[in-house]
GUBANU-662512 format. One line per field, with one value per atom (N, C-alpha, C): chain; atom name; x, y, z; residue number from 1. Coordinates in Angstrom, 1 decimal, m for minus. Layout:
N
unit <- c(A/...)
site <- c(CA/...)
east <- c(X/...)
north <- c(Y/...)
up <- c(Z/...)
pos <- c(NUM/...)
end
This chain:
56
unit <- c(A/A/A/A/A/A/A/A/A/A/A/A/A/A/A/A/A/A/A/A/A/A/A/A/A/A/A/A/A/A/A/A/A/A/A/A/A/A/A/A/A/A/A/A/A/A/A/A/A/A/A/A/A/A/A/A/A/A/A/A/A/A/A/A/A/A/A/A/A/A/A/A/A/A/A/A/A/A/A/A/A/A/A/A/A/A/A/A/A/A/A/A/A/A/A/A/A/A/A/A/A/A/A/A/A/A/A/A/A/A/A/A/A/A/A/A/A/A/A/A/A/A/A/A/A/A/A/A/A/A/A/A/A/A/A/A/A/A/A/A/A/A/A/A/A/A/A/A/A/A/A/A/A/A/A/A/A/A/A/A/A/A/A/A/A/A/A/A)
site <- c(N/CA/C/N/CA/C/N/CA/C/N/CA/C/N/CA/C/N/CA/C/N/CA/C/N/CA/C/N/CA/C/N/CA/C/N/CA/C/N/CA/C/N/CA/C/N/CA/C/N/CA/C/N/CA/C/N/CA/C/N/CA/C/N/CA/C/N/CA/C/N/CA/C/N/CA/C/N/CA/C/N/CA/C/N/CA/C/N/CA/C/N/CA/C/N/CA/C/N/CA/C/N/CA/C/N/CA/C/N/CA/C/N/CA/C/N/CA/C/N/CA/C/N/CA/C/N/CA/C/N/CA/C/N/CA/C/N/CA/C/N/CA/C/N/CA/C/N/CA/C/N/CA/C/N/CA/C/N/CA/C/N/CA/C/N/CA/C/N/CA/C/N/CA/C/N/CA/C/N/CA/C/N/CA/C/N/CA/C/N/CA/C/N/CA/C)
east <- c(m20.7/m19.4/m18.3/m17.6/m16.5/m15.2/m14.2/m12.9/m12.3/m11.2/m10.6/m9.9/m9.9/m9.3/m7.8/m7.2/m5.7/m5.0/m3.8/m3.0/m2.8/m2.7/m2.6/m1.4/m0.3/0.9/0.6/m0.4/m0.8/m1.8/m2.5/m3.5/m2.9/m3.4/m2.9/m3.9/m3.4/m4.3/m3.9/m2.7/m2.2/m2.4/m2.6/m2.7/m1.6/m1.3/m0.3/m0.9/m1.1/m1.7/m0.6/m0.5/0.5/m0.1/0.5/0.1/1.1/0.5/1.4/0.9/1.8/1.4/0.7/0.0/m0.6/0.4/1.6/2.6/3.1/3.3/3.8/2.8/1.5/0.4/0.4/0.5/0.5/1.7/2.9/4.0/3.9/3.3/3.0/2.0/0.9/m0.1/0.5/1.3/2.0/2.9/3.7/4.6/3.9/2.8/2.0/1.4/0.9/0.4/1.4/2.7/3.7/4.1/4.0/4.4/3.2/2.1/0.9/0.3/0.4/m0.1/m0.9/m1.7/m2.5/m1.5/m2.0/m1.2/m0.8/m1.7/m1.4/m0.3/m0.4/0.7/2.0/2.0/3.2/3.8/3.0/3.5/4.1/3.4/3.8/5.2/5.4/6.7/7.8/7.4/8.4/8.8/7.9/8.3/9.2/8.8/9.6/11.0/11.1/12.4/13.2/12.6/13.3/13.8/13.1/13.5/14.7/15.1/16.2/15.8/14.6/14.1/13.7/13.7/13.2/11.7/11.3/9.9/9.8/8.8/8.5/7.4)
north <- c(m4.5/m4.3/m4.1/m3.0/m2.7/m3.3/m3.0/m3.5/m2.7/m3.2/m2.5/m1.2/m0.2/1.1/0.9/1.6/1.5/2.4/2.1/2.9/4.3/5.3/6.7/6.8/6.0/6.1/5.3/4.5/3.8/4.4/5.5/6.1/7.0/6.8/7.6/8.7/10.0/11.1/12.0/11.9/12.8/12.1/13.0/12.5/13.2/12.5/13.0/12.9/14.0/13.9/14.2/13.4/13.7/13.4/14.0/13.8/12.9/12.0/11.0/11.0/10.6/10.3/9.0/8.6/7.3/6.2/6.4/5.4/5.2/6.3/6.2/5.5/5.8/5.2/3.7/3.3/1.9/1.2/1.8/1.3/1.1/2.1/2.0/0.9/0.8/m0.2/m1.6/m1.8/m3.1/m3.4/m2.5/m2.7/m3.1/m2.5/m2.8/m4.2/m4.5/m5.8/m6.9/m6.7/m7.7/m7.8/m6.7/m6.8/m7.4/m7.5/m8.1/m7.2/m5.9/m4.9/m3.9/m3.1/m2.0/m0.9/m0.1/1.0/1.9/2.2/3.1/2.5/1.3/0.7/0.7/0.4/0.4/1.7/2.8/4.1/4.6/4.2/4.6/4.0/2.7/2.1/2.7/3.1/3.7/5.0/5.8/7.1/6.9/6.0/5.7/5.2/4.3/3.8/5.0/5.8/6.9/7.9/8.0/9.0/8.5/7.2/6.7/6.1/6.3/5.7/4.3/3.5/2.1/2.1/2.9/3.1/4.4/5.1/6.4/6.4)
up <- c(9.9/10.5/9.5/9.5/8.5/8.9/8.1/8.4/9.5/10.2/11.3/10.7/11.6/11.2/11.0/10.0/9.8/10.8/11.1/11.9/11.2/12.0/11.4/10.5/10.7/9.8/8.5/8.5/7.2/6.4/6.9/6.1/5.0/3.8/2.7/2.4/2.7/2.6/1.4/0.9/m0.2/m1.5/m2.5/m3.9/m4.8/m5.9/m6.8/m8.2/m8.9/m10.2/m11.2/m12.3/m13.3/m14.7/m15.7/m17.1/m17.8/m18.6/m19.3/m20.8/m21.6/m23.0/m23.0/m24.1/m24.1/m24.0/m24.6/m24.6/m23.2/m22.4/m21.1/m20.2/m20.4/m19.6/m19.9/m21.2/m21.5/m20.8/m20.9/m20.3/m18.8/m18.1/m16.7/m16.4/m17.1/m16.9/m17.1/m18.1/m18.4/m17.2/m16.8/m15.7/m14.4/m14.1/m12.9/m13.1/m14.3/m14.5/m14.3/m14.9/m14.7/m13.2/m12.5/m11.0/m10.2/m10.8/m10.1/m9.1/m9.3/m8.4/m9.2/m8.4/m9.1/m9.6/m10.5/m11.1/m9.9/m9.0/m7.9/m7.1/m6.7/m5.9/m6.6/m7.9/m8.7/m8.8/m9.0/m9.1/m7.8/m6.7/m5.3/m5.1/m5.4/m5.2/m6.1/m7.3/m8.2/m7.7/m7.1/m6.6/m5.3/m4.5/m3.3/m3.7/m4.6/m5.1/m5.7/m6.5/m7.2/m6.1/m5.0/m4.0/m3.2/m3.3/m2.6/m1.3/m0.9/0.4/0.2/1.2/1.1/1.5/2.4/2.8/3.5/3.1/3.8/4.8)
pos <- c(1/1/1/2/2/2/3/3/3/4/4/4/5/5/5/6/6/6/7/7/7/8/8/8/9/9/9/10/10/10/11/11/11/12/12/12/13/13/13/14/14/14/15/15/15/16/16/16/17/17/17/18/18/18/19/19/19/20/20/20/21/21/21/22/22/22/23/23/23/24/24/24/25/25/25/26/26/26/27/27/27/28/28/28/29/29/29/30/30/30/31/31/31/32/32/32/33/33/33/34/34/34/35/35/35/36/36/36/37/37/37/38/38/38/39/39/39/40/40/40/41/41/41/42/42/42/43/43/43/44/44/44/45/45/45/46/46/46/47/47/47/48/48/48/49/49/49/50/50/50/51/51/51/52/52/52/53/53/53/54/54/54/55/55/55/56/56/56)
end
């Protein structure tokens, strides 16, 4: 038996690919580690914050 299905509004279907320098990647990895979240979650939160939205 698997986990319960997510609500349609919670399903993440889109991806964002970007190129970083090694220094930028290290900085992002370290920031995510300090925040106690995955790099993906940290980047998602950074994008949402930069967009001016509190949650999309």
